[in-house]
Every structure is written in structure tokens, then in C-alpha cells.
MOPAC internal coordinates of N, CA, C and O (Angstrom, degrees):
PM7 1SCF
backbone

  N    0.0000 0     0.00 0     0.00 0    0    0    0
  C    1.4565 1     0.00 0     0.00 0    1    0    0
  C    1.5458 1   108.14 1     0.00 0    2    1    0
  O    1.2310 1   121.22 1   -51.59 1    3    2    1
  N    1.3050 1   115.28 1   128.41 1    3    2    1
  C    1.4618 1   120.01 1  -178.07 1    5    3    2
  C    1.5098 1   109.56 1  -101.99 1    6    5    3
  O    1.2310 1   121.41 1   -24.83 1    7    6    5
  N    1.3281 1   114.91 1   155.17 1    7    6    5
  C    1.4558 1   120.80 1   176.51 1    9    7    6
  C    1.5287 1   109.23 1   -84.76 1   10    9    7
  O    1.2310 1   121.40 1   -53.13 1   11   10    9
  N    1.3190 1   114.92 1   126.87 1   11   10    9
  C    1.4489 1   118.10 1   176.98 1   13   11   10
  C    1.5273 1   107.81 1   -87.98 1   14   13   11
  O    1.2310 1   119.52 1   -18.26 1   15   14   13
  N    1.3348 1   118.51 1   161.74 1   15   14   13
  C    1.4641 1   119.96 1  -179.79 1   17   15   14
  C    1.5599 1   112.41 1   -59.40 1   18   17   15
  O    1.2310 1   120.16 1   150.79 1   19   18   17
  N    1.3156 1   117.30 1   -29.21 1   19   18   17
  C    1.4504 1   119.71 1   179.85 1   21   19   18
  C    1.5264 1   113.14 1   -66.79 1   22   21   19
  O    1.2310 1   120.64 1   141.80 1   23   22   21
  N    1.3379 1   116.39 1   -38.20 1   23   22   21
  C    1.4380 1   119.42 1   179.48 1   25   23   22
  C    1.5485 1   111.25 1   -67.60 1   26   25   23
  O    1.2310 1   121.03 1   141.31 1   27   26   25
  N    1.3314 1   115.64 1   -38.69 1   27   26   25
  C    1.4749 1   117.99 1   179.13 1   29   27   26
  C    1.5221 1   111.58 1   -70.52 1   30   29   27
  O    1.2310 1   119.03 1   144.31 1   31   30   29
  N    1.3010 1   119.45 1   -35.69 1   31   30   29
  C    1.4603 1   120.68 1   176.90 1   33   31   30
  C    1.5367 1   110.44 1   -70.14 1   34   33   31
  O    1.2310 1   119.85 1   148.73 1   35   34   33
  N    1.2947 1   117.90 1   -31.27 1   35   34   33
  C    1.4639 1   120.33 1   177.64 1   37   35   34
  C    1.5316 1   110.60 1   -68.70 1   38   37   35
  O    1.2310 1   120.67 1   144.41 1   39   38   37
  N    1.3257 1   116.32 1   -35.59 1   39   38   37
  C    1.4438 1   119.50 1   176.73 1   41   39   38
  C    1.5377 1   111.99 1   -65.44 1   42   41   39
  O    1.2310 1   120.70 1   142.72 1   43   42   41
  N    1.2933 1   116.26 1   -37.28 1   43   42   41
  C    1.4790 1   120.61 1  -179.76 1   45   43   42
  C    1.5130 1   111.91 1   -71.00 1   46   45   43
  O    1.2310 1   119.56 1   144.38 1   47   46   45
  N    1.3275 1   118.44 1   -35.62 1   47   46   45
  C    1.4812 1   120.98 1  -176.69 1   49   47   46
  C    1.5256 1   110.57 1   -77.18 1   50   49   47
  O    1.2310 1   119.14 1   148.53 1   51   50   49
  N    1.3389 1   119.25 1   -31.47 1   51   50   49
  C    1.4675 1   124.57 1   178.29 1   53   51   50
  C    1.5083 1   110.46 1    51.74 1   54   53   51
  O    1.2310 1   119.27 1  -104.37 1   55   54   53
  N    1.3501 1   118.99 1    75.63 1   55   54   53
  C    1.4463 1   122.42 1  -176.14 1   57   55   54
  C    1.5318 1   113.72 1   -63.48 1   58   57   55
  O    1.2310 1   119.62 1   162.53 1   59   58   57
  N    1.3149 1   118.34 1   -17.47 1   59   58   57
  C    1.4696 1   121.78 1  -179.74 1   61   59   58
  C    1.5416 1   111.99 1   -78.98 1   62   61   59
  O    1.2310 1   120.38 1   166.33 1   63   62   61
  N    1.3038 1   116.88 1   -13.67 1   63   62   61
  C    1.4597 1   119.60 1  -177.24 1   65   63   62
  C    1.4938 1   110.41 1    96.37 1   66   65   63
  O    1.2310 1   120.37 1    -3.91 1   67   66   65
  N    1.3323 1   116.89 1   176.09 1   67   66   65
  C    1.4664 1   121.07 1  -178.68 1   69   67   66
  C    1.5363 1   112.01 1   -73.51 1   70   69   67
  O    1.2310 1   121.43 1   -31.41 1   71   70   69
  N    1.2678 1   114.86 1   148.59 1   71   70   69
  C    1.4848 1   120.45 1   178.61 1   73   71   70
  C    1.5233 1   110.06 1   -78.98 1   74   73   71
  O    1.2310 1   120.86 1   -11.71 1   75   74   73
  N    1.2524 1   115.95 1   168.29 1   75   74   73
  C    1.4939 1   122.95 1  -179.37 1   77   75   74
  C    1.5404 1   109.76 1   -59.90 1   78   77   75
  O    1.2310 1   121.47 1   134.25 1   79   78   77
  N    1.3072 1   114.80 1   -45.75 1   79   78   77
  C    1.4840 1   118.83 1  -179.36 1   81   79   78
  C    1.5070 1   112.64 1   -61.22 1   82   81   79
  O    1.2310 1   120.43 1   137.54 1   83   82   81
  N    1.3258 1   116.78 1   -42.46 1   83   82   81
  C    1.4656 1   120.85 1  -179.31 1   85   83   82
  C    1.5395 1   109.63 1   -65.44 1   86   85   83
  O    1.2310 1   120.32 1   139.27 1   87   86   85
  N    1.3142 1   116.99 1   -40.73 1   87   86   85
  C    1.4815 1   119.42 1   179.75 1   89   87   86
  C    1.5132 1   109.92 1   -66.09 1   90   89   87
  O    1.2310 1   120.12 1   138.19 1   91   90   89
  N    1.3511 1   117.37 1   -41.81 1   91   90   89
  C    1.4619 1   120.21 1  -179.98 1   93   91   90
  C    1.5731 1   110.38 1   -64.45 1   94   93   91
  O    1.2310 1   120.73 1   139.90 1   95   94   93
  N    1.3192 1   116.21 1   -40.10 1   95   94   93
  C    1.4589 1   119.69 1   179.09 1   97   95   94
  C    1.5549 1   109.82 1   -65.31 1   98   97   95
  O    1.2310 1   120.60 1   138.35 1   99   98   97
  N    1.3365 1   116.46 1   -41.65 1   99   98   97
  C    1.4499 1   118.92 1  -178.10 1  101   99   98
  C    1.5125 1   110.90 1   -68.89 1  102  101   99
  O    1.2310 1   119.57 1   139.80 1  103  102  101
  N    1.3227 1   118.43 1   -40.20 1  103  102  101
  C    1.4445 1   120.76 1  -179.76 1  105  103  102
  C    1.5252 1   110.47 1   -66.09 1  106  105  103
  O    1.2310 1   119.87 1   135.86 1  107  106  105
  N    1.3378 1   117.86 1   -44.14 1  107  106  105
  C    1.4652 1   122.42 1   179.57 1  109  107  106
  C    1.5444 1   110.28 1   -63.16 1  110  109  107
  O    1.2310 1   121.02 1   133.69 1  111  110  109
  N    1.3543 1   115.65 1   -46.31 1  111  110  109
  C    1.4470 1   118.60 1  -179.51 1  113  111  110
  C    1.5342 1   112.47 1   -64.53 1  114  113  111
  O    1.2310 1   120.77 1   141.23 1  115  114  113
  N    1.3407 1   116.14 1   -38.77 1  115  114  113
  C    1.4595 1   120.68 1   177.47 1  117  115  114
  C    1.5363 1   110.59 1   -67.00 1  118  117  115
  O    1.2310 1   119.49 1   141.71 1  119  118  117
  N    1.3172 1   118.58 1   -38.29 1  119  118  117
  C    1.4531 1   121.12 1   179.40 1  121  119  118
  C    1.5319 1   111.75 1   -67.55 1  122  121  119
  O    1.2310 1   121.17 1   145.93 1  123  122  121
  N    1.3097 1   115.37 1   -34.07 1  123  122  121
  C    1.4535 1   118.96 1  -179.85 1  125  123  122
  C    1.5440 1   112.43 1   -86.84 1  126  125  123
  O    1.2310 1   120.48 1   169.82 1  127  126  125
  N    1.3049 1   116.69 1   -10.18 1  127  126  125
  C    1.4514 1   121.67 1   178.27 1  129  127  126
  C    1.5128 1   115.41 1    79.70 1  130  129  127
  O    1.2310 1   120.91 1  -155.44 1  131  130  129
  N    1.3259 1   115.87 1    24.56 1  131  130  129
  C    1.4635 1   118.96 1  -178.33 1  133  131  130
  C    1.5222 1   110.57 1  -117.55 1  134  133  131
  O    1.2310 1   119.23 1  -157.00 1  135  134  133
  N    1.3117 1   119.07 1    23.00 1  135  134  133
  C    1.4483 1   122.51 1   179.77 1  137  135  134
  C    1.5140 1   109.98 1   -71.64 1  138  137  135
  O    1.2310 1   119.97 1   -49.81 1  139  138  137
  N    1.3202 1   117.67 1   130.19 1  139  138  137
  C    1.4735 1   120.54 1   179.10 1  141  139  138
  C    1.5186 1   108.44 1   -77.85 1  142  141  139
  O    1.2310 1   121.02 1   -25.54 1  143  142  141
  N    1.3143 1   115.65 1   154.46 1  143  142  141
  C    1.4761 1   119.60 1  -178.08 1  145  143  142
  C    1.5282 1   110.13 1   -66.09 1  146  145  143
  O    1.2310 1   119.62 1   147.20 1  147  146  145
  N    1.3257 1   118.34 1   -32.80 1  147  146  145
  C    1.4551 1   120.48 1   178.80 1  149  147  146
  C    1.5192 1   109.90 1   -64.34 1  150  149  147
  O    1.2310 1   120.33 1   133.90 1  151  150  149
  N    1.3464 1   116.97 1   -46.10 1  151  150  149
  C    1.4520 1   121.42 1  -177.94 1  153  151  150
  C    1.5252 1   109.04 1   -68.13 1  154  153  151
  O    1.2310 1   119.57 1   141.23 1  155  154  153
  N    1.3060 1   118.42 1   -38.77 1  155  154  153
  C    1.4624 1   121.04 1   177.91 1  157  155  154
  C    1.5457 1   111.76 1   -60.84 1  158  157  155
  O    1.2310 1   120.92 1   138.17 1  159  158  157
  N    1.3354 1   115.85 1   -41.83 1  159  158  157
  C    1.4551 1   120.56 1   178.44 1  161  159  158
  C    1.5477 1   110.39 1   -65.94 1  162  161  159
  O    1.2310 1   119.94 1   142.63 1  163  162  161
  N    1.3320 1   117.71 1   -37.37 1  163  162  161
  C    1.4509 1   120.01 1   175.12 1  165  163  162
  C    1.5436 1   111.51 1   -62.75 1  166  165  163
  O    1.2310 1   121.58 1   138.71 1  167  166  165
  N    1.3529 1   114.59 1   -41.29 1  167  166  165
  C    1.4544 1   118.15 1  -179.82 1  169  167  166
  C    1.5118 1   112.64 1   -65.92 1  170  169  167
  O    1.2310 1   120.50 1   137.61 1  171  170  169
  N    1.3374 1   116.65 1   -42.39 1  171  170  169
  C    1.4539 1   119.99 1   179.07 1  173  171  170
  C    1.5240 1   113.83 1   -71.44 1  174  173  171
  O    1.2310 1   121.37 1   158.96 1  175  174  173
  N    1.3474 1   114.98 1   -21.04 1  175  174  173
  C    1.4390 1   120.53 1  -179.93 1  177  175  174
  C    1.5362 1   112.88 1   -86.96 1  178  177  175
  O    1.2310 1   119.62 1   177.08 1  179  178  177
  N    1.3235 1   118.33 1    -2.92 1  179  178  177
  C    1.4655 1   120.88 1  -179.08 1  181  179  178
  C    1.5154 1   110.11 1   -70.48 1  182  181  179
  O    1.2310 1   120.20 1   -13.54 1  183  182  181
  N    1.3184 1   117.23 1   166.46 1  183  182  181
  C    1.4315 1   122.64 1  -175.07 1  185  183  182
  C    1.5241 1   113.79 1   -64.70 1  186  185  183
  O    1.2310 1   120.41 1   137.54 1  187  186  185
  N    1.3060 1   116.83 1   -42.46 1  187  186  185
  C    1.4746 1   120.34 1  -173.32 1  189  187  186
  C    1.5245 1   109.73 1  -133.31 1  190  189  187
  O    1.2310 1   120.61 1   -38.25 1  191  190  189
  N    1.3197 1   116.44 1   141.75 1  191  190  189
  C    1.4392 1   118.27 1   176.46 1  193  191  190
  C    1.5347 1   113.17 1   -84.06 1  194  193  191
  O    1.2310 1   120.10 1   169.96 1  195  194  193
  N    1.3278 1   117.42 1   -10.04 1  195  194  193
  C    1.4525 1   120.54 1  -172.99 1  197  195  194
  C    1.5497 1   115.55 1   -59.96 1  198  197  195
  O    1.2310 1   118.47 1   139.58 1  199  198  197
  N    1.3176 1   120.52 1   -40.42 1  199  198  197
  C    1.4534 1   118.15 1   176.35 1  201  199  198
  C    1.5380 1   112.44 1   -58.55 1  202  201  199
  O    1.2310 1   120.13 1   143.10 1  203  202  201
  N    1.3206 1   117.36 1   -36.90 1  203  202  201
  C    1.4396 1   120.96 1  -179.87 1  205  203  202
  C    1.5317 1   112.52 1   -75.36 1  206  205  203
  O    1.2310 1   121.05 1   145.39 1  207  206  205
  N    1.3188 1   115.61 1   -34.61 1  207  206  205
  C    1.4848 1   119.99 1   177.08 1  209  207  206
  C    1.5232 1   109.52 1   -67.07 1  210  209  207
  O    1.2310 1   120.32 1   131.83 1  211  210  209
  N    1.3192 1   116.99 1   -48.17 1  211  210  209
  C    1.4536 1   120.73 1   179.07 1  213  211  210
  C    1.5375 1   110.68 1   -64.06 1  214  213  211
  O    1.2310 1   120.38 1   138.77 1  215  214  213
  N    1.3197 1   116.89 1   -41.23 1  215  214  213
  C    1.4749 1   119.16 1   177.29 1  217  215  214
  C    1.5118 1   112.15 1   -63.02 1  218  217  215
  O    1.2310 1   120.81 1   139.17 1  219  218  217
  N    1.3371 1   116.06 1   -40.83 1  219  218  217
  C    1.4829 1   119.90 1   176.99 1  221  219  218
  C    1.4930 1   113.28 1   -63.12 1  222  221  219
  O    1.2310 1   120.53 1   138.56 1  223  222  221
  N    1.3189 1   116.58 1   -41.44 1  223  222  221
  C    1.4596 1   120.97 1   178.09 1  225  223  222
  C    1.5172 1   112.09 1   -64.79 1  226  225  223
  O    1.2310 1   121.22 1   136.75 1  227  226  225
  N    1.3368 1   115.27 1   -43.25 1  227  226  225
  C    1.4741 1   119.80 1   176.89 1  229  227  226
  C    1.5240 1   112.58 1   -62.85 1  230  229  227
  O    1.2310 1   121.75 1   137.17 1  231  230  229
  N    1.3334 1   114.26 1   -42.83 1  231  230  229
  C    1.4898 1   118.94 1   179.63 1  233  231  230
  C    1.5344 1   110.42 1   -63.94 1  234  233  231
  O    1.2310 1   121.03 1   138.71 1  235  234  233
  N    1.3395 1   115.64 1   -41.29 1  235  234  233
  C    1.4566 1   119.61 1  -179.95 1  237  235  234
  C    1.5341 1   111.24 1   -65.59 1  238  237  235
  O    1.2310 1   121.05 1   137.41 1  239  238  237
  N    1.3402 1   115.59 1   -42.59 1  239  238  237
  C    1.4542 1   119.80 1   176.81 1  241  239  238
  C    1.5142 1   113.22 1   -61.19 1  242  241  239
  O    1.2310 1   120.30 1   135.54 1  243  242  241
  N    1.3354 1   117.02 1   -44.46 1  243  242  241
  C    1.4428 1   122.25 1   177.96 1  245  243  242
  C    1.5316 1   110.71 1   -64.52 1  246  245  243
  O    1.2310 1   120.21 1   140.89 1  247  246  245
  N    1.3267 1   117.20 1   -39.11 1  247  246  245
  C    1.4472 1   121.33 1  -178.47 1  249  247  246
  C    1.5479 1   109.75 1   -66.21 1  250  249  247
  O    1.2310 1   120.31 1   134.78 1  251  250  249
  N    1.3214 1   117.02 1   -45.22 1  251  250  249
  C    1.4573 1   120.88 1   179.75 1  253  251  250
  C    1.5584 1   110.05 1   -67.40 1  254  253  251
  O    1.2310 1   121.15 1   138.92 1  255  254  253
  N    1.3242 1   115.41 1   -41.08 1  255  254  253
  C    1.4747 1   118.10 1   177.95 1  257  255  254
  C    1.5297 1   111.70 1   -61.81 1  258  257  255
  O    1.2310 1   120.78 1   141.45 1  259  258  257
  N    1.3113 1   116.12 1   -38.55 1  259  258  257
  C    1.4680 1   120.34 1   179.87 1  261  259  258
  C    1.5453 1   109.84 1   -66.27 1  262  261  259
  O    1.2310 1   120.93 1   136.80 1  263  262  261
  N    1.3414 1   115.83 1   -43.20 1  263  262  261
  C    1.4400 1   118.92 1   177.96 1  265  263  262
  C    1.5443 1   113.41 1   -61.16 1  266  265  263
  O    1.2310 1   121.54 1   136.54 1  267  266  265
  N    1.3431 1   114.66 1   -43.46 1  267  266  265
  C    1.4493 1   119.70 1   178.37 1  269  267  266
  C    1.5219 1   110.85 1   -62.33 1  270  269  267
  O    1.2310 1   120.56 1   136.62 1  271  270  269
  N    1.3499 1   116.54 1   -43.38 1  271  270  269
  C    1.4225 1   121.63 1   178.45 1  273  271  270
  C    1.5460 1   112.87 1   -61.49 1  274  273  271
  O    1.2310 1   120.60 1   136.80 1  275  274  273
  N    1.3191 1   116.46 1   -43.20 1  275  274  273
  C    1.4919 1   121.02 1   178.40 1  277  275  274
  C    1.5185 1   110.48 1   -64.22 1  278  277  275
  O    1.2310 1   119.66 1   137.15 1  279  278  277
  N    1.3208 1   118.25 1   -42.85 1  279  278  277
  C    1.4610 1   121.56 1   179.52 1  281  279  278
  C    1.5440 1   109.93 1   -65.09 1  282  281  279
  O    1.2310 1   120.04 1   139.17 1  283  282  281
  N    1.2982 1   117.52 1   -40.83 1  283  282  281
  C    1.4867 1   120.72 1   177.34 1  285  283  282
  C    1.5199 1   112.08 1   -60.90 1  286  285  283
  O    1.2310 1   120.97 1   135.92 1  287  286  285
  N    1.3465 1   115.74 1   -44.08 1  287  286  285
  C    1.4483 1   120.10 1  -179.80 1  289  287  286
  C    1.5206 1   110.92 1   -66.78 1  290  289  287
  O    1.2310 1   119.74 1   139.24 1  291  290  289
  N    1.3103 1   118.09 1   -40.76 1  291  290  289
  C    1.4636 1   121.05 1  -178.50 1  293  291  290
  C    1.5682 1   109.19 1   -67.89 1  294  293  291
  O    1.2310 1   120.30 1   137.44 1  295  294  293
  N    1.3258 1   117.04 1   -42.56 1  295  294  293
  C    1.4581 1   120.45 1  -179.17 1  297  295  294
  C    1.4901 1   113.51 1   -71.00 1  298  297  295
  O    1.2310 1   119.62 1   149.47 1  299  298  297
  N    1.3278 1   118.33 1   -30.53 1  299  298  297
  C    1.4600 1   121.65 1   178.74 1  301  299  298
  C    1.5252 1   112.01 1   -72.61 1  302  301  299
  O    1.2310 1   120.37 1   160.83 1  303  302  301
  N    1.3143 1   116.90 1   -19.17 1  303  302  301
  C    1.4317 1   121.02 1  -179.12 1  305  303  302
  C    1.5105 1   113.38 1   -85.65 1  306  305  303
  O    1.2310 1   119.14 1   177.26 1  307  306  305
  N    1.3111 1   119.24 1    -2.74 1  307  306  305
  C    1.4656 1   122.67 1  -179.07 1  309  307  306
  C    1.4962 1   113.49 1   -85.81 1  310  309  307
  O    1.2310 1   120.10 1   180.00 1  311  310  309

């Protein structure tokens, strides 16, 4: 069975949207400032911005929570 051009183009478009791993990688790379322009264009070309918005909010919450926890641990040791 051979791949027709339609099947390959469907794989590239990904009608189901980005997977959890891809969203996490994009959010982490964007937060660190190492996002490639190709990956950024793929992210902005996806169907919905909501997975990236939710991922960004979760990442920000975890980042702030981690900072608060580290400060609490350091200050409790004094």
C-alpha cells in the first residue's frame, strides 16, 4: 500500500490539533526564549490558541509556585 499525496498532507495539517507534548515543548521553549521561527509558525498556524494559552498559564503558575516554595525553604533555614 502506497502513501498518496493526500494522506501525507493530512498528516502535516493534523486536524486533531497539537498533542500535549508538543504544547508543553512549545510553551517551555517560548518561556526560555529558544523557540525556532519554524516551530512558532506551526504553533500560530494551529486551529485554536487555547491549548497554548492554557499551557502558558499552567507553566506560569508552576513557575511562580516553584519560586515561592524555594524562597520559603531558604527563609525557613535561617
